[in-house]
N, C-alpha and C positions, 0 to 999 in steps of 0.2 A: 628240235623235235616238235612235230606237229600232230594234232589229232586228225586222223584220216577217216575213221568210220566207227560205227557202234552197232551192237546187236543186242536184242532183248529176248529173253527166254522165260516163258511162263511155265513153271515146273511144280509138280506135286510137292507137298500137299496143298500149299496156298501161297507160293512165293513167286517173285519176279526177280530174275537176275539180269544184270547189265554188264556187257563187256565193251570196254572202250579200247580202240586200237590206235597205234601210232605208226609214223613212217619209219621208226627205228626198230619196229618189231616188238616193242614192249607193250603189254596189254595190262589193263586194270579191270578188276571186278567190283561191282557194287550190288546192293540189294535194295532197290527202290520199290516199295510196295505199301499199300494200305490193305490189310487183310479184308477180303471181300470186295475190294475195288481195284484189283490188279489191272484190269483193262483200262480203267480211267487213268491210273498212274502211268501206265505204258504210253498213253497218248501224250501226257504231260511231259514225259521224258523226251519223246520225239520232238516236241515243240522246243524244249529248252536246249537240246543238243544242237539245234540250228545255230545258236550263238557260239558254239565251241569248235565246230569243224574248222580245221585249218589253223587253230590256235595252239599256243604252247601249253601243254598240260601241266607244267610245273608252276604256273601262276595261279595257284589254287585260291588264295584269298581274293584276288581280283575277279576270278571266275565266279566265286560264291556271291560276291557283291553284285556282279552283273546279273546273275540269274535271279537274285532276290529283288534287287532294286530296279532291274531293267523293265519290269512290268508294273503298270499302274496299280493293279490289284495284286496283293501279295499275302503270304502266310497261309495258314490252314493246312489240313492233312494232305491234300493232293499235291499241291505245289511244293510243300516242304519235303514230302516224301520223295518226290522226283529229284529235288536238289540233293537230298540225303544220299541217294544211291549214286548219283554222279560224283558227289564229293568223295565218297568211299573209294570209287574207282580211280579218281585222280590221285588220291593218297597212295593207293596201291601202285600206280605207275611211278609216282615220285620215289617211293621206297625202293622199288626195283631199279630205278635209274641210278640212285646213289648207293645201291647194294646194302641197304639198311632197313631194319624194321621201322615202321612208322613211328613208334615211340621214341626212337633215337632222334627223329627230326622235330619232335615237339616237346623236348625237354629231357628225355632220357628216363630210365627206370627209377621209380621210387619204391618199387616192390618187385619181387621175383615171381610171386604167385598171388592168386586171389581166391577167396572162398566162393564156392558156387552152391546154389540150392536147387532142389529138384521139385517139380510139380507132383502132387499126388491127387487122386480123385479127379472128377470131371466137373461139369457144370451142375451136376446133381450128385454131390459127394455121398459116398457110402463106404463102409468098411475102411475108413481112412486110417485107423490105428494099425491095421495089418500092413497097409501100403507104406505108412511112415516107417514102421519097423523094418520093412524090407529095404527101404532107402538107407536107414541107419546102418543096417548090416552090410550094405553095399559100399559104405564108407562116407556117405553124406552126413553132415552135421546139422543140416537145416533143410526144411521143406516149406512149400507154400501150398495153400489149398483155397479153393473158393469157399466163401462162407455160406451162402444161401441159394435157394432156388428163387422163384419169383417172389417179390415182396411188394405189397401195395403201400400207399402212403401211410396208412394205419393198418396194421395187420395183426395176426394172431401171435400171442406169446409162445405158442407151441413151436413156432418157427425159431424164435429166440432160443428156446430150450433145446431144440435139436442141434443148433450150432454149438451150444455149450457142451452138449453130450459128446459131440465129435471131437472137439478140441480137448476135452478132458480125457478122452480115450487115448489120444496121441500123447498127451503129457504123461499119463500113467504108463504107457507102453514104452516110451522112449527116454524118459527121465527128465530131470529138472533143467539140465544144461542143453538139451536139444532145441535148436532154433525152430520156432513155429511162426510163420507169417500167414495172416488171414486176409484174403483179398475180398473186399466187399464188392468190387467190380462195378461200382457205381449203381448197383442194383437196389441199394438200401436208401430209402428217402430219409431226410433229416430226422423226422420224428422217431423212426425206428432205430436209426443209426446211433442216436445218443443213448438209447436204452442198451443196445448191443455192445457198444464200446465199454460201457460201465460194467456190464455183466461179465465181459471177457477179462477184466482186470486181474483176477486171481491167477490166471494162467501164465502171466509174465511173457507175453508174446514178443517176438523179435520186432514186428511192426504190424500195423493194420494198414492195408492198401486201399486207396480210393474209397474212403468212407462215404463220400458223397460225390456226385458228378462234378466234373471240372467246372461246368457252368454255375455250380452252386457253391463255389469255394468260399463265398462270404459266410457260409454256415459253419466253417471249420472252427470258429471261436466257440460255438455252442458245443461242438463235438469234443474239442480238446479240454474243455472245462469238466468233462465227465470221465476223463481217463488220464493216466500218466503213460500209457502205452505209446511208443513212437508212432507218428502218423506219416505215411508215405503217399505220394501222389505225383503225377506228372506225365504219365504215358500218353495222355491226350492233350499235351501242350507242345507247341511246335517251334518255339524260338525263345531267345533270351527275353524278349519283350513280353511273352506270355508268362514266363516265370517271375518276372520282376515283381508283380503284385503279391505273389505268395511269399516271397522273401521279405517284402516290406511288412506283411501281416505278422509274420513270425510264428505261425501255428503249425508249420510243417517241419518234421525232423529229417525226412529222407525224400529226396527228389529222384524221379525215375524217368529221365528223358530217354527216348528211344532213338538210337542212331540211324534207324531207317525212316524216322518220321520227323525228327527235330533238327534237321539241317546237317546231319552227318557228323563226321569227326570234327570239322572246323567249328561248327556251332556248339556242339555238346561240350567241347573243351572250354569254351567261353562260359556256357551255362554252369559248368562244374566249378569254375573259378569264382563265379558270382556266389554259388552256394557256399564255398569255403569262407568267403567274407562274412556270410551270415551264420556260420557255425552249423551248417546243414550237411548231412551225409549224402552220398550218391550211391544209387544201386541201379545201374542202367537196365531199362526194360528190354527184354529180348526173347520173346516166345517165337522166334523166327529162325532163319536158316543159317548156314555156316559162314556166309560172308558178313552178315550182320553181327554174329557172335565174334568173329575175328576182329571186326572193327571195334566192338566194345572192349575186347581184351587189350587191344593196343592202347586205348585210353585208360583202362584200368591200371595198366603198367605205370602210367605217369601222372595219375590224378590221386593225390594223397587222401582226399576225403571219400574216395570210393571204398566200400567195405565188403560188398558181396555182389555176385553176378548171377542174374537169371540166365538160364539156358534151357533149350527145348528138347534135349535128348529124351526120347520116350514120352514126351508130353502127349496128352490126349488129342490134340489137334493133328498130330503128325501121322495120320492114317494113310498108309500106302508109301510113304517115304520118310526118311529121317535125316538129320543134319550130316551124318557121316557118309551117306550114300553118294554125295557129290564131291567128296574129297579124294585125292590120290593118296595122301598120307593121313590115315585116320587117327594116328597116334597123337596128332597135334592137340586134340581135345581130350587127352587122357586125364581123367580125374583121379587124384590120389588123396586119400584121407580128407575128402571134402574140398580140396583145392584143385586148381588148374594152373599150370605154368603159363606165363605170358609167351605167346609164340614169337620166336626170335629170327625167323627167316625174313628175307627182304619183303617190303611192302606190308600187306596185311598178315603175312606169315603163313598163308595157306596156299595149296595148289589145287585148283579146281579141276575135277575130272570132266573136261569139256565134252567128251564123248557121251558120258552119262547125261549131262545137261541137255545135249541135243536130242538124245533118245527120248528123254522125258518131255521135252518141249514139243515133240511131235504129238504127244497125247494131250498136253496142256491141262488146264483145270478151270473150273468156274466156281470156286469155293465161295460160299456165303455163310455168314453166321446165322444161327437159328433166330426166328422171330417168336418171342414168348408172349403169352397173354395171361393175365390174372384170371381168377375163377369167374369174375363178372364179365369177362370178355375184353377188358381194356388192355391196351399194349403195356407190357412190362419191360423193364430194362433187362438186357441180356448180360 
């Protein structure tokens, strides 16, 4: 079997889909994208696919090594996201070739289902208690919310108080056993983050995400000294070499590699095994589309230290489209009692509605994240 061609589809709300075709008629789908930089990743995929045309798609490890090591400059969000989508598509092909879900080819199931959480609120959260209660009544047992709006290096305690009020309202509305994750989103600088994590302590959060930016992970020691709440990070880390340092530091409790950014299924399986060796849990980052989610679930099925899965159904980013719009069988992501079953059809376990993909690709998108400024006019982290 040989790779003969590929196609790329930029589809709403902010995704890029890749289809790889073979001479035996088996096709694979991947989702290579950096949110807000889809066109840049599209160009990177086109460059990298030059290495693979005419090659056997089943030699996934060799292809991964070629794409990663074949260029003198490597790593980073663009190249690794391009590799990620290609890797997902190759695993989809391999699973279909052997008539097996991907998880069967990388160790087999260690679980039948995994807990999922739902996003509530937006970048400027309000009325989160009502939103959280709606999710609980819909069957979810956990949610995640953004913590703050803009926050300067040193900022007002009223912003701290507003976060506490929102989290308190959720805890009161949904009960003591309901999972609450608070995403700092890298918006909170070290000086304010160490205050906020300490003040959030009484609410027994499931985890705090990205308390500081990835480039400031040396500050995590200061943060963790101020709280016993589990600390999660990793969505802006792109290979096992990026994660190596945080494992050695020992301050992170949950890693969140993104299967569309951190080298795909091949690399994230290795990152997850490293995490297990350091007694660290895994919660794959996935505010993306159906192919990315399907890839995550295949790994969730066979990674013992994975404990919960992010998913984007109804997330505030998905304006104009949602993950189910591009699937033939929408029941594959049916959430029951806060869990989703691991898809067991061949490959990634989903069937893409290619007609819908082509229709939306005609419209395309040019999604960019907002640019925020503090009250004094300086750029703020989004």
